[in-house]
N, C-alpha and C positions, 0 to 999 in steps of 0.2 A: 473342126476337131472330130475325131471319131468318138463313138460312144465309150469305147474302152479308155481312150485318153481322158475323156471328161471324168470318168469314174476314178481313174488313177490320181488325177490332179485334185479332185475333190477329197479323196481319202487323205492325201498329204496335207491339204489345207485344214481339214478337220483335226488332224493330229496336232498341227501347230496351234490351232485354237484351244485344244485341250491343254497344251503347255502354257499358253497365255492365261487360261483360266486359273491354273495352279499358281502362276506367277502373281496374279492379282490378289488371290487369297493369301498367298505367302507375304505379299506386301502389306496386307492388312494386319497379319499376325506380327510382322516386324514393327508396324506402327503401334499396335496394342501393347507389345512388350517393351516399347520405347528402346528399340535396338538400332534404329536407323542411323544414329549419329556415332555408332561405335567405330566405323571405318572413316578415318579423317582424310583419306586420299582417294583420288579417282585415277586409277591406272587401267584404262580400257584395254590395253594390249598386254601388259605384263601382270595384271591382277588376277590371273587364273588360280594361282596357288595361295592357300592360306599360310599363315606363319608356320614355319617348320622348325621346331626346336624351341627350347626355353628362351634362348636369346632373342629369337625373332618375336616370340609372344611378348616378351618384356618390352621390346621396341615398339610394338603396336600399342601396348598398354600405355607406355610413356607418351606416345603421340596423343592418345585419347585424354591423358591427364591435362593436356594443354587446351582442351576444348571447354567451352562454357558449360556444357552439360555435366562434366566431371567436377569442375570447380564449384558450381552452384547447387548441384543436386546429388551427384553420385560420388562425392568426395570420400566417402567411407568404403567405397567398393574395392574389393581385392581382385587379384588376377583371375581367380577361378570364376567369379561372377562376371567379370569382363568377357571371358571366353564364351559364356552363355549368350550374351547379347551379340557378340561378334559373329557367332555362327549363324544367327538368324539373318543378319545383314549380308554376310558372305554368301549364304545359300541363295538369297534373293538376287544378288548380283550375278552369281554363277549361272543361275537358271536363265537370266536375261541373255547371257552369252550363248548358252546352249540353244535358246530359241532362235537367236540370230543364225546359228549354224544350221539348225533344223529347217529354217526357211531358205537360206541362201544356197546351200549345196543342192537340194532337189530342184530349186528354181533354175540353176545353171544346167543341171542335168537334163531337165525337161526341155529347156531352151535349146541346148546343143543337139538334141535328138529331134528337133522340129515338132514337138508335141504341144506347143503353145501357139495360138494365133496371135496376130499383132495386137489386137484389143486387149486380150488377157495379159500379154506380156507387159503392156503399158501399165495396166492396173497393178500388177504384182510389183513392178519396179517402183511405183509410187509408194506402195505399202512398205517395201524394203527401206526406202529413204525415211519414211516415218518411223520405222523401227530403230534406225540409227539415231534419229533425232530424239527418240524416247530415252536412250541412254544418257544423252547430254542433259535432257530435262530432269532426269533422276538426280544427276549430280548437282544441277542448278538448285533443285529442292534441298538436297542435303547440305549444300554450302550455306544456305540461309540460316542454318542452325549451328554454324561453326565460327561465327564472328563475335556477336555480342550476347545474344540470348540463346538459351539452351533448347530452342524449339524451332522446327522448320516452319516456314511461312505457310499459312493455310491456303494462300493463293497459289503457291507453287505446288503444294500437295494436290490441290484440285486440278491443276494443269497436268500433273503427272498421271493421276488417275484417269482424267478425262481423255488423255491421249492414248493410254493403254486400252480403255474401253472402245475408243474409236478404231484403233488398229484391230482389236478383236472383232468388232462388228463388220469392218470392211472385209477382213479375211473370210469370216463366216458367210457374208452375203455372196462373195464370189463363189465359194464352195457350194452354197445352196442353189445358186442360179445354174450351176452346172448339172445338178442331178435332181432337183425338186421339180416335179411336174405340176403344171398349173391345174386349176380346177376345171371341171366340165359341167355343162348343163345348167349354168346360171346366166341370167341376162347380163349384158355388158354393163348396164347402169348399176346393177346391184353389186357386181364384183368390183367395179371401180370404187364404189362407196365403201365397201368393206376394206379394200386395200388402203384407201385413204385413211380410214379409221385406224388401221393397224399401224400406219406410219406415225400418226399422232400419238399413239401409245408408245412407240419407240422414243419419240422426242420427250414425252413426259417421264418415262422411266429414266432416260439419260439425265434429265434435269434433276430428278430426285437423287440419283447417284452422285451428281456433282454437289448437291446440297449436303449429302452425307459426308463428302470429302471435307467440307468446311466444319462439320460437326467433329470429325476426327481430328482435323488440324488444330482446333481450339479445345480439344478434350471436353466438348460440350455435353457429351453423353454422361459425364460424371456429375452433372448438375440437373436439378429439376427431375428427380427420378420418381415421378408419379405420372399417372396417365388416367384420364385425358387432361386433367388440370395441371397447371404449372404454378407452383407456389400458391395453390388454392384458387387460381383464376384460369379461365379459358385462354385468355391472352395475357402473358406475363406482364406485370407492371413495369418491368425493366426493359420492355421491348424497344423503346426509343431513347434509352439513356445515353447512348454515344452521340457525339457531335463531330462533324455535321451528320444530319439524320440519315443520309444515304449510305453511310458506312455500316449501319446497324446489321443489315443482312449478311455482312461479311466479317465483322469484327466483334459484334456483341453476342455473347454466349446465349443469352435468352432469345434473341431474335433468330440466331442461326438454328438453334434447336427447334423453335416454334415453326420456322419456315420448312424445315425438313419434315416435321410432323404433318403440316398442312399438305405438302406435296405427296407424302405417303398416303394420306387419306384420299386425296384426289386420284392417285394412281389406283388404289384399291377400288374406288367407285367407278373409275373409267374402264378398268379391265373387266369388272363384273358386268357393267352395262354393255360393253362390247360383246362379251360372251353371250349374254342374253339376246342381244340384237342379232348376232350371227346365226343363232339357232332357228331364227325365223325362215332362213333360206334353206334350199334343198342341197345342203352340203353333203359330201361323201362321208362315209363312216370314219375314215382317217382324219379328215379335216375337222369333223365334229369332236373327235377324241382329242385332237391337238388343242382346240379351243377350250375344251373342258379341262385339260391339263393346265392351260394358262390360267384359268380361273382358280383352280386348286392351288397352284403355286403362289398366286398373288395373296391368297388368304394365309397360306403358310408364312410367306415373307412378312406380311404385316404382323402376324403373331410373333414371329422371331424378333422383329424390331421392337415391339412393346416389351417382350421378355428381356431383351438385351438392356433396355433402359431401366426396367424395374429392378434388375439384378446387378445394376451398376457396372455393366459392360465387362463381363468375364471374357477372357481371351477367346475361348472356344466358341462361345455364343456370338461374339462379334464377328469372328471369322465365318461362321455359318451364315450369319446375316448377309455378309458381303457376297458369299457364294450364292445365296438365294437371289440376290439382285442380278447376278450374271445369268442364272438359270432363267429368270423371268425375262430378261432382255433376249436371251437366246430363243425362247419360245415365241416371243413377239416378232423377232426377225424371221423366224420360220414361217409365221403367219403372213408376213409381207410377201414372201416368195411363193407360198402356196396359193394365196388369194390373188391371183392375177389371171388375165385372159390367156387363152390357149396360144394365141399368136403374138403375145407381148414380147 
């Protein structure tokens, strides 16, 4: 690929990443406002338009009235209140469709003009398939809250968020690899160790985000709203209350929140340790600034997490916390591409 083609493809992919970033944050808002079960049908082809006219709105509301969420929780909700939660979920689904178009149309255009090599084409084709799968996983998640209980499965929520983050990371990595230059003037052993460390940070941040999905799925952020203690203890007394014991990290609110706290602290410590370690090497000014930004973002993200908990998860702060996690992941992925050998 020519340098011009590499830059053009990278710009396109970064734009798609920006849309996915908004999509993930909007998904968090949809969850925090408990709007995700307002649309009781999945129409991937014909679901572009919202209800048009009073009759259509009443039909959508009548369908919602048959859902467990309305019968057990929102039975006093009127049509105007229903419209509010409906628009959140509709916007989330519409943005997902727009992301599909924003990816597919330029992909076909670049491919038709011969501006993608075989390796890049294969990578992008796999990502496109994952994007289509994500739509099905989203409905798989919503459907879990339309049968008996008025809540989506925390397992399916974690799968939905995890796949979104994976797609975001893969697209960003492809884009960064096209344009980010490797470092110079550092011994191969040193750069290999730094890059290995940055990949471990990516894994830890991803695991922490998945743990956060379980917190969201169980509304665990509305319990134990103190820090650092939980119910007056460092480790909550109810940590192993569920049986069998191995389901506690996934279904016990006390365990789920505690595990997320522990992973958050580990992420904070690991990123700060990595930043301190990296400054020992002869990095360029740009690389040093990037790692300094990484340290600043992890401090801000940790503070956001604590504030979100102490304030009983206000929607705006919860959304900001989710956005912070993506910013942290983005900077760490940038480090993995910046910290590589010149000939890698």
